[in-house]
Every structure is written in C-alpha cells, then in structure tokens.
C-alpha positions as CSV (number, residue, x, y, z in Angstrom):
1,M,80.1,62.0,-54.4
2,L,82.9,64.6,-54.6
3,D,83.3,68.3,-54.7
4,L,86.2,68.7,-57.4
5,D,86.3,72.4,-55.7
6,K,87.1,71.4,-52.8
7,I,89.7,68.7,-53.2
8,P,93.4,70.4,-53.4
9,K,94.7,70.8,-56.7
10,K,97.8,68.6,-56.8
11,T,95.7,65.6,-55.7
12,L,93.3,66.5,-58.5
13,R,96.6,67.2,-61.0
14,R,97.7,63.4,-59.8
15,S,94.8,62.0,-59.9
16,K,94.3,63.2,-63.8
17,W,97.4,62.0,-65.1
18,I,97.2,58.2,-63.0
19,T,94.1,58.3,-65.4
20,V,95.8,59.3,-68.4
21,L,98.7,56.3,-67.6
22,I,95.3,53.8,-67.3
23,L,93.9,55.0,-70.7
24,F,96.8,54.4,-72.1
25,L,97.0,50.9,-70.7
26,A,93.7,50.2,-71.8
27,I,94.5,51.3,-75.3
28,G,97.0,49.1,-75.5
29,F,95.5,46.0,-74.2
30,T,91.6,46.6,-76.1
31,P,91.6,43.8,-78.8
32,T,91.9,44.9,-82.4
33,Y,88.3,43.1,-83.3
34,L,87.0,46.8,-80.9
35,D,88.9,49.5,-83.1
36,S,85.2,51.3,-82.1
37,I,86.0,51.1,-78.7
38,S,90.1,51.8,-79.0
39,N,89.1,54.9,-81.4
40,V,87.0,56.2,-78.0
41,L,90.0,55.6,-75.3
42,V,92.6,57.5,-77.7
43,F,90.4,61.1,-78.4
44,A,89.3,60.9,-74.3
45,F,93.2,59.9,-74.1
46,L,94.7,63.1,-76.0
47,V,91.8,65.2,-74.6
48,S,93.2,64.9,-70.9
49,M,96.3,65.3,-71.9
50,V,95.6,69.1,-72.6
51,T,92.8,69.5,-70.5
52,K,92.6,70.4,-66.4
53,P,91.9,67.6,-63.9
54,A,88.7,69.2,-63.2
55,F,87.0,68.5,-66.9
56,V,88.6,65.5,-67.3
57,F,86.7,64.2,-64.1
58,R,83.7,66.2,-64.7
59,W,83.2,65.5,-68.5
60,L,85.4,63.8,-70.2
61,L,85.2,60.3,-68.2
62,P,81.5,60.2,-68.3
63,L,81.5,60.9,-72.3
64,M,84.0,58.5,-72.8
65,L,82.0,55.5,-71.3
66,I,79.1,56.6,-73.0
67,G,81.1,56.5,-76.2
68,V,82.3,53.2,-75.3
69,V,78.8,52.0,-74.7
70,W,77.7,53.3,-78.2
71,A,80.6,51.5,-79.2
72,I,80.0,48.1,-78.0
73,P,79.0,45.5,-80.6
74,G,76.7,43.5,-80.6
75,I,74.0,45.3,-77.8
76,G,71.2,47.0,-79.3
77,W,69.9,50.7,-79.1
78,P,68.0,50.5,-76.0
79,V,70.4,49.1,-74.0
80,Q,72.7,51.4,-75.2
81,L,70.0,54.4,-73.9
82,V,69.6,52.5,-70.3
83,L,73.6,52.3,-69.7
84,S,74.1,56.0,-70.9
85,G,71.4,57.1,-68.7
86,V,72.7,55.1,-65.7
87,V,76.5,57.1,-66.6
88,L,74.8,60.3,-66.7
89,G,72.9,59.7,-63.0
90,A,76.2,58.4,-61.9
91,R,78.2,61.9,-62.7
92,Q,75.2,63.5,-61.2
93,V,75.2,61.5,-58.0
94,V,79.0,61.7,-57.8
95,F,79.1,65.7,-58.8
96,M,75.6,66.7,-56.4
97,P,78.1,68.6,-53.5
98,M,79.4,71.0,-56.2
99,K,76.2,72.0,-56.6
100,Q,75.1,72.0,-53.0
101,T,77.9,74.8,-52.5
102,K,77.1,76.7,-54.8
103,E,73.1,76.7,-53.5
104,R,74.8,77.1,-50.1
105,I,76.3,80.7,-51.2
106,T,73.7,81.7,-53.0
107,S,70.8,81.5,-50.1
108,A,73.9,83.6,-47.9
109,K,73.6,86.6,-50.3
110,Q,71.5,89.6,-49.2
111,K,67.9,91.0,-49.4
112,L,68.5,94.4,-48.4
113,T,66.0,97.7,-48.5
114,I,67.7,101.1,-49.7
115,N,66.3,103.7,-47.8
116,T,65.7,106.6,-50.2
117,D,64.3,109.3,-47.1
118,N,65.8,112.4,-48.0
119,L,67.3,111.6,-51.3
120,S,66.6,113.2,-54.6
121,K,65.4,110.8,-57.8
122,R,69.4,112.0,-59.5
123,D,70.8,110.6,-55.8
124,V,68.7,107.3,-55.5
125,S,69.9,106.6,-59.1
126,V,73.3,106.9,-58.6
127,F,73.3,105.7,-55.0
128,K,71.4,102.4,-56.8
129,A,74.0,102.0,-59.4
130,T,76.8,101.8,-56.5
131,F,75.4,100.2,-54.1
132,N,74.2,97.4,-56.6
133,R,77.8,97.0,-58.4
134,T,79.4,96.9,-54.9
135,L,76.6,94.1,-53.8
136,A,77.4,92.5,-57.0
137,S,81.3,92.6,-56.1
138,V,81.1,91.5,-52.3
139,D,78.7,88.3,-53.9
140,H,81.3,87.5,-56.0
141,V,84.4,88.0,-53.6
142,E,82.6,85.2,-51.4
143,E,82.0,83.2,-54.1
144,L,86.3,82.9,-54.8
145,L,86.8,82.6,-51.7
146,Q,85.2,79.1,-51.3
147,L,87.2,77.7,-53.9
148,T,90.6,76.7,-52.2
149,T,91.6,75.7,-48.7
150,G,93.6,78.2,-48.5
151,L,91.0,80.8,-49.5
152,R,88.6,79.7,-47.1
153,K,91.0,79.6,-44.1
154,I,91.0,83.3,-44.9
155,A,87.5,83.8,-44.9
156,V,86.6,81.8,-41.7
157,E,89.9,83.6,-40.2
158,T,89.4,87.1,-40.5
159,D,85.6,86.9,-40.5
160,V,85.8,89.5,-43.5
161,M,82.5,88.5,-45.1
162,R,80.9,89.5,-41.7
163,F,82.0,93.1,-42.1
164,A,81.9,93.3,-46.0
165,R,77.9,92.6,-45.4
166,G,77.7,94.4,-42.2
167,I,79.2,97.6,-44.5
168,L,76.1,97.1,-47.1
169,K,73.3,97.1,-44.5
170,E,75.3,100.1,-43.0
171,L,75.0,101.9,-46.5
172,A,71.1,100.6,-46.6
173,D,69.9,101.5,-43.8
174,D,72.1,105.6,-44.4
175,P,73.0,105.6,-47.9
176,T,74.7,109.2,-47.0
177,Q,77.4,107.4,-45.7
178,L,78.8,106.1,-48.9
179,T,81.1,109.0,-48.0
180,E,82.3,107.3,-45.0
181,A,83.4,103.7,-47.1
182,D,84.5,105.6,-50.0
183,E,87.6,103.6,-49.5
184,F,86.0,100.1,-49.1
185,V,83.3,100.6,-52.2
186,Y,86.1,102.2,-54.7
187,T,89.9,101.3,-53.2
188,H,89.8,98.1,-50.7
189,L,86.6,95.6,-51.8
190,P,87.7,96.3,-55.8
191,N,91.5,95.1,-55.2
192,M,90.0,92.4,-53.1
193,E,88.0,90.7,-56.0
194,Q,90.7,91.5,-58.3
195,I,92.9,89.7,-57.3
196,L,91.1,86.6,-56.2
197,V,90.2,86.2,-59.9
198,T,94.1,86.3,-60.6
199,Y,94.5,83.9,-57.9
200,Q,92.2,81.8,-59.2
201,E,94.1,81.4,-62.7
202,I,97.2,80.9,-61.2
203,A,95.5,78.0,-59.3
204,N,94.0,76.4,-61.7
205,H,96.8,76.4,-64.0
206,E,98.3,72.9,-64.8
207,M,101.8,73.2,-63.7
208,I,102.2,75.4,-60.5
209,D,106.4,75.9,-60.2
210,E,107.7,77.4,-57.3
211,S,107.1,81.0,-58.9
212,D,103.8,80.8,-59.0
213,K,103.6,79.2,-55.2
214,A,105.4,82.4,-54.1
215,H,103.3,84.4,-55.6
216,L,99.7,82.8,-54.3
217,K,101.8,82.9,-50.9
218,A,102.2,86.5,-51.7
219,A,98.6,87.4,-52.3
220,R,97.0,85.5,-49.7
221,E,99.2,87.6,-47.4
222,V,97.6,91.1,-49.2
223,L,94.5,89.5,-48.7
224,R,94.7,89.4,-45.3
225,Q,95.7,92.5,-45.0
226,L,92.8,94.1,-47.5
227,A,90.8,91.5,-44.6
228,D,91.7,94.1,-42.1
229,Q,91.0,97.1,-44.1
230,I,88.1,96.1,-44.7
231,Q,87.1,95.4,-40.8
232,Q,88.5,99.2,-40.5
233,D,86.2,100.3,-43.1
234,Y,83.3,99.4,-41.0
235,R,84.9,100.2,-37.5
236,L,84.9,103.7,-39.7
237,I,81.1,103.1,-40.8
238,T,79.9,102.5,-37.4
239,R,82.1,104.7,-34.9
240,D,78.6,106.9,-34.6
241,D,77.3,104.1,-33.2
242,L,79.6,103.5,-30.9
243,N,80.3,107.0,-29.8
244,S,76.5,107.3,-29.3
245,L,76.9,104.2,-27.1
246,R,79.9,105.0,-24.6
247,D,78.1,108.9,-24.4
248,Q,74.4,106.8,-23.3
249,I,76.6,105.0,-21.0
250,D,78.2,107.8,-19.4
251,V,75.4,109.4,-18.7
252,A,74.1,106.3,-17.4
253,K,77.1,106.0,-14.7
254,R,76.8,109.6,-13.7
255,T,73.0,109.0,-13.6
256,M,73.5,106.2,-11.1
257,G,76.2,107.8,-9.3
258,D,73.9,110.9,-8.4
259,K,71.7,108.7,-6.8
260,K,74.2,107.3,-4.0
C-alpha cells in the first residue's frame, strides 16, 4: 500500500523514468502480431513522458493495464471484465492511504458555535463572513502542511495549527476580539496560505533546479517565521485571560501571606 503524497518527489520522479524505460523496452519486445497491445503501450509511453509522476502511477498505469486486457486476442469479454475489475480493485487498495489521510484531516476540522450575544444583526453577518473565510483558510493551510515531508516537519515543530485553531475558538467565544486578531486574520494567515499554495506549485514541477530548491528553502524559513507570528497572535488574544490568572494568583498569595 502506497501513499504517493508522502513519497519524496525525487523518488517519484526516478520511479517514473524507470517506468518510462520499462514501457519503451516492452514496446520493443512486443511481437508484431500483437499490434493492438503495442499501440496501448506506445500511447502509455508517450503520455508518461509529459505527465507528472503521481498521475502516471495513480491513473495511467492502471488504465494501460485495462487497455492491455481488452487488447489481448482470444479471450472473451466476461474474462476481460473480471480482469479489469481486478485492476481497478488493486488500484483502490494500493492508494487507500491517500484517502485515509484526507479523512483524518477532515475529521480534525473544528465545529465551533459562534457566541452572538450583544451583537447586532449586521455585526453578526459581517463577523460570520469573516470567521467562515478564516476557518476555510485554516483548514486549507492544514491540508497543505501535510503534503510534503518538509512542510509536515514545520507543522509539528511549530505546532502552528494548534495556535491557529486556538485563535478561532477564542473568536467564536468572543467575536469582539476580532480587532485583537486582525494581524492573524488579514495578514499572517493569508500570507501563509498563499506561500503554501505557491510552494506546492513549485514542488510539483517535473524538474526542480538549484534555483527552485533555494526558493523552496527560503519559503520554509518564512513559513516558520509566520508560524511564530501566529503563536504571538494567540498570545495576544489570550493575554486578558493570562492577566486575570496572574491577578488571581497574586490575590491568593497575599491572602495566604496574611493568614501566616
């Protein structure tokens, strides 16, 4: 069972070109009386040359195998249907981890109830629009951070999603704190989302040169900085709770001191 999203890009590209070479050799060794099979292999070979590795393994090879099954002379269509079903079933089993990963991410998404007390209808409408947009961005960022090893490392080491979702919970509990979270909502989170989108576009290039690698490394550094900023955003929005706790601790200490 494979999860192509977690396999390093270099490994995928290397495996793809090995597959292309195997297809080329298979075309050369296919007997002339099996022209229909040869045509399927030639088509798969040409398409594999210009498509991404994930597409080749996830779609092209299974479809090629089905094409070969239907191109084999001398077998009836019931057998061809059975063999095609076997290929599709094998594909589903092999790539099941990808589906499970998406389900885990979806199940982690928050279900928050917004406290609309003391808000006018207009304020509620404006806040919900902003909140829902921010929640969608947080979910998107979480998904993007799972797509490469380097990004997953950033997510784990900075714990950025815990702080981001902590801010969302604080906003849902008290929408009036939106002004305290304006840097998170309008600057830090959107910047992180946009950098991650562009990062994925570059990381998915068929060929990555040294300049691309340098840009990706610089992007990871900026993402870490933004994660630190989001942590500070969380500290800012929860500072009243911390100050209240400090005051309670001070009062408790003084009370205990007076009793001695």
